C-alpha positions as CSV (number, residue, x, y, z in Angstrom):
1,M,0.0,0.0,0.0
2,A,1.4,3.4,-0.9
3,A,2.4,5.7,1.9
4,G,0.0,8.6,2.5
5,P,0.8,12.3,3.0
6,V,0.9,12.0,6.8
7,T,3.5,9.3,6.6
8,H,5.6,11.4,4.2
9,H,5.2,14.4,6.5
10,F,6.4,12.5,9.7
11,A,9.1,10.7,7.8
12,E,10.5,14.0,6.5
13,L,10.3,15.6,10.0
14,L,12.2,12.7,11.4
15,R,14.9,12.9,8.7
16,Q,15.3,16.6,9.4
17,Q,15.6,16.0,13.2
18,I,18.2,13.3,12.8
19,A,20.2,15.2,10.2
20,A,20.4,18.1,12.7
21,W,21.7,16.0,15.6
22,P,25.1,16.7,17.0
23,A,27.7,14.0,17.4
24,D,26.5,13.3,20.9
25,P,22.8,14.1,21.2
26,D,21.6,14.9,24.7
27,I,18.5,13.6,26.5
28,H,16.3,16.5,25.3
29,E,17.1,15.8,21.6
30,L,16.4,12.1,22.1
31,N,13.1,13.0,23.8
32,E,12.0,15.2,20.9
33,L,12.8,12.4,18.4
34,L,10.9,9.8,20.4
35,R,7.9,12.2,20.8
36,L,7.8,12.7,17.1
37,A,8.0,9.0,16.3
38,G,5.4,8.4,19.0
39,R,3.0,10.9,17.4
40,W,3.5,9.3,14.1
41,R,2.6,5.9,15.5
42,A,-0.3,7.3,17.4
43,H,-1.7,8.7,14.2
44,V,-1.6,5.2,12.6
45,L,-3.3,3.8,15.7
46,T,-6.1,6.4,15.4
47,R,-6.7,5.4,11.8
48,T,-6.8,1.8,12.9
49,Y,-9.4,2.7,15.5
50,Q,-11.5,4.5,13.0
51,A,-11.4,1.5,10.6
52,H,-13.0,-0.6,13.4
53,H,-15.3,1.9,15.1
54,G,-15.6,5.0,12.9
55,V,-15.6,8.2,15.0
56,Q,-17.9,7.0,17.8
57,I,-16.4,7.2,21.3
58,L,-16.0,3.7,22.6
59,G,-16.1,4.0,26.4
60,G,-15.9,6.3,29.4
61,L,-18.1,9.2,30.4
62,F,-19.1,10.1,26.8
63,A,-19.4,6.6,25.4
64,G,-21.6,6.6,22.2
65,M,-20.9,10.2,21.3
66,E,-20.1,10.8,17.6
67,F,-16.8,12.6,17.6
68,V,-14.4,14.0,15.0
69,A,-12.0,12.4,12.5
70,Q,-9.3,14.9,13.3
71,A,-8.7,16.7,16.6
72,A,-8.5,20.5,16.7
73,E,-5.6,20.1,19.2
74,G,-3.7,17.3,20.8
75,P,-4.2,13.5,20.5
76,L,-7.4,11.9,19.1
77,C,-7.1,8.2,20.0
78,P,-7.5,8.6,23.8
79,K,-10.6,10.6,23.3
80,L,-12.1,8.0,20.9
81,L,-11.2,5.3,23.4
82,G,-12.9,7.3,26.1
83,V,-9.9,7.4,28.4
84,Y,-8.8,11.0,27.8
85,E,-8.3,12.8,31.1
86,N,-10.4,10.1,32.7
87,E,-8.9,11.0,36.1
88,L,-11.5,13.7,36.1
89,H,-14.4,11.4,35.4
90,P,-15.3,10.8,39.1
91,H,-15.4,14.6,39.7
92,L,-17.4,15.3,36.6
93,T,-19.9,12.6,37.6
94,E,-20.3,14.2,41.0
95,F,-20.9,17.6,39.6
96,M,-23.4,16.3,37.1
97,S,-25.3,14.6,39.9
98,Q,-25.7,18.0,41.7
99,G,-27.9,19.5,38.9
100,I,-25.7,21.7,36.8
101,E,-27.5,24.5,35.0
102,A,-24.7,25.8,32.9
103,V,-21.2,24.8,31.9
104,I,-18.6,27.4,30.9
105,D,-15.9,25.6,28.9
106,V,-13.0,28.0,28.1
107,G,-10.6,26.4,25.7
108,C,-13.2,24.1,24.3
109,A,-11.1,22.9,21.2
110,E,-13.3,20.7,19.0
111,G,-15.9,20.2,21.8
112,Y,-15.0,17.0,23.6
113,Y,-16.3,18.4,27.0
114,A,-18.7,20.9,25.6
115,V,-20.7,18.5,23.5
116,G,-20.1,15.5,25.8
117,L,-21.5,17.3,28.8
118,A,-24.5,18.7,26.8
119,R,-25.3,15.1,25.9
120,T,-25.0,13.7,29.4
121,V,-26.6,16.6,31.3
122,P,-29.8,17.3,29.2
123,G,-30.9,20.2,31.4
124,A,-27.7,22.2,31.1
125,T,-26.6,24.8,28.6
126,V,-22.9,24.8,27.7
127,Y,-21.1,28.0,26.8
128,A,-18.0,27.0,24.9
129,Y,-15.2,29.4,24.1
130,D,-12.0,29.2,22.1
131,I,-9.8,31.8,20.5
132,D,-9.1,29.5,17.5
133,E,-11.6,29.9,14.6
134,N,-11.1,26.3,13.4
135,A,-11.8,25.0,16.9
136,R,-15.0,27.0,17.2
137,R,-16.1,25.7,13.8
138,A,-15.4,22.1,14.8
139,C,-17.3,22.5,18.1
140,T,-20.3,24.0,16.3
141,D,-20.3,21.1,13.8
142,L,-19.9,18.5,16.6
143,A,-22.8,19.9,18.5
144,A,-25.0,19.7,15.4
145,R,-24.0,16.1,14.6
146,N,-24.9,15.1,18.2
147,G,-28.2,17.0,18.3
148,V,-27.3,19.5,21.0
149,S,-26.9,22.7,19.0
150,D,-29.7,24.4,20.9
151,R,-27.7,24.0,24.2
152,V,-24.1,24.5,23.0
153,I,-23.4,28.3,22.6
154,V,-20.0,28.8,20.9
155,G,-18.0,32.0,21.3
156,G,-14.5,33.4,21.0
157,E,-12.3,35.0,23.6
158,F,-13.7,34.9,27.2
159,A,-13.0,37.9,29.3
160,P,-12.0,37.4,32.9
161,G,-15.0,39.4,34.1
162,G,-17.4,37.2,32.0
163,F,-18.3,34.9,34.9
164,E,-20.4,37.7,36.5
165,A,-23.1,37.0,33.9
166,F,-23.6,33.6,35.5
167,A,-23.7,34.7,39.1
168,G,-26.1,32.8,41.3
169,R,-26.5,29.9,38.9
170,R,-25.3,26.3,39.5
171,V,-22.3,26.5,37.2
172,L,-19.4,24.2,36.3
173,V,-16.4,26.0,34.9
174,I,-13.8,24.1,32.9
175,V,-10.6,25.9,31.8
176,D,-7.9,24.5,29.7
177,T,-6.0,27.3,28.0
178,E,-2.3,26.4,27.9
179,G,-1.3,28.9,30.6
180,A,-3.9,31.6,30.1
181,E,-5.8,30.2,33.1
182,V,-3.8,32.8,35.0
183,D,-5.4,35.6,33.0
184,I,-8.9,34.1,32.9
185,L,-9.5,33.0,36.4
186,Q,-9.2,36.2,38.5
187,P,-11.6,36.3,41.4
188,V,-10.9,40.0,41.9
189,L,-12.5,40.7,38.5
190,S,-15.3,38.1,38.8
191,P,-16.4,37.7,42.5
192,A,-19.1,35.3,41.2
193,L,-16.3,32.6,40.8
194,A,-16.5,32.2,44.6
195,G,-19.8,30.2,44.2
196,M,-18.8,28.1,41.2
197,N,-17.4,24.6,40.8
198,I,-14.1,24.9,38.8
199,I,-11.9,22.4,37.0
200,V,-8.7,24.0,35.7
201,E,-5.7,22.4,34.0
202,T,-2.6,24.2,35.2
203,H,0.4,24.7,32.8
204,D,3.5,25.6,34.6
205,V,5.3,24.3,31.5
206,Y,4.0,27.3,29.6
207,R,3.3,29.8,32.5
208,P,5.7,29.2,35.4
209,G,3.9,29.5,38.7
210,A,0.4,28.9,37.3
211,L,-0.4,26.1,39.7
212,A,0.7,28.1,42.8
213,T,-1.2,31.1,41.6
214,M,-4.4,29.2,41.2
215,I,-4.1,27.7,44.6
216,E,-3.3,31.1,46.2
217,R,-6.3,32.8,44.5
218,F,-8.9,30.2,45.3
219,S,-7.9,28.8,48.7
220,P,-9.9,31.4,50.6
221,T,-13.1,30.4,48.8
222,H,-12.7,26.8,47.6
223,D,-11.8,23.4,48.8
224,I,-9.1,22.3,46.3
225,V,-8.1,18.8,45.2
226,R,-5.1,18.3,43.0
227,V,-5.6,15.6,40.3
228,D,-2.5,14.2,38.6
229,Q,-2.4,12.0,35.5
230,Q,-2.5,8.3,36.2
231,P,-2.0,5.1,34.2
232,K,-4.9,4.3,32.0
233,M,-7.1,1.3,33.0
234,F,-9.9,0.4,30.6
235,D,-11.5,-2.3,28.6
236,V,-9.0,-2.7,25.7
237,P,-10.8,-3.5,22.4
238,P,-9.7,-6.8,20.8
239,W,-7.8,-5.3,17.9
240,L,-5.7,-3.2,20.3
241,A,-5.2,-6.1,22.7
242,D,-3.6,-8.0,19.9
243,L,-1.0,-5.3,19.3
244,P,2.4,-4.9,21.1
245,H,2.3,-3.2,24.5
246,L,4.0,-0.1,23.1
247,D,1.1,0.4,20.8
248,Q,-1.3,0.0,23.7
249,L,0.6,2.8,25.5
250,L,0.7,5.1,22.5
251,A,-3.0,4.7,21.9
252,V,-3.8,6.4,25.2
253,W,-0.8,8.8,25.3
254,E,-2.0,12.4,25.8
255,W,1.2,14.0,24.4
256,R,2.0,16.0,27.5
257,T,5.5,17.5,27.5
258,A,5.5,17.9,31.3
259,P,3.0,17.4,34.2
260,T,-0.1,19.5,33.9
261,P,-2.1,18.8,37.0
262,W,-5.7,19.7,37.3
263,L,-7.2,21.5,40.3
264,V,-10.8,20.6,41.1
265,M,-12.2,23.4,43.2
266,R,-15.5,23.3,45.1
267,P,-16.9,26.3,46.9
268,K,-16.4,26.0,50.7
269,A,-19.6,25.2,52.7
270,G,-21.1,28.2,54.5
C-alpha cells in the first residue's frame, strides 16, 4: 500500500531532526525524536481505531458520542477510546449529579467536553469558548451532529469578568488554556467565581507559577483537590489487545510535554 501524505510528513520531519543531531545528542534531543516518532505511530493507531469503530467514542463518560475524524488540538485516539483525562471522570460525575444549570468551557477545542456534557446533562446549557476559529467551527459542527446545537453556545475570547453574567447559577467552569488560566480565572475581577465549581488544568510548563497562583487565588473560597495524570485502566478492544504493548501505551498517550495537574475546586460550605 502506498504511503500517505501523513507518513511522508512525519518521515520528512524525522529525517530533518536526525540530520540536525550533534555528534552526541543529549536527552532533550532524544526525547524530541521519540515524541515525534510516537505521534506518528499514534496517528496510525487512530486510523486503525477509525477503521474498526468510525468516530464514535467507545467508552468512558461520553461513550456513544459521535466525535471527530481529526482533533483540533492534541491527540485523538485517547478521546475516541474514552480514556482522555479520565482522572477527572469521578469529579465530573459528582458535579453532574448536583444538577448543573450551565457549563462554561474555556478552551473548548473541538468540543469534547462541551458537547459531551451537553449530551450527558440534558438540562444544562454549555457555553463553549475558544480563540481559534477552526476549533469554534469544529465545536459547532460537533454539537450539530450530536443533536445539541440548541444547548451549546460557541464563542471566541472569554474575558476574565465574564463569569459575572452567570452569578447565582449552578455552574461548572472548565478551563484548559495552555497557561492563560492565570489571566482568565481572576476572582478579583469576577467575584461570582466564589460560588462556582471549577476544574482548571494548570500549565507551569508554559506559564511558570500557574499552579501556585491558582491555589493562592482560590484557597480562601474553595476546597481544592489536585488531580494528577494516572496510568490508564480500561477495557481494551480486541484489535488493540492484539498489538504490542508499546502500541497500547501510545494509543492512550496524551502528548503532554510535562506534568499539567488539574485543580478541582469546590466552593467552601457556608
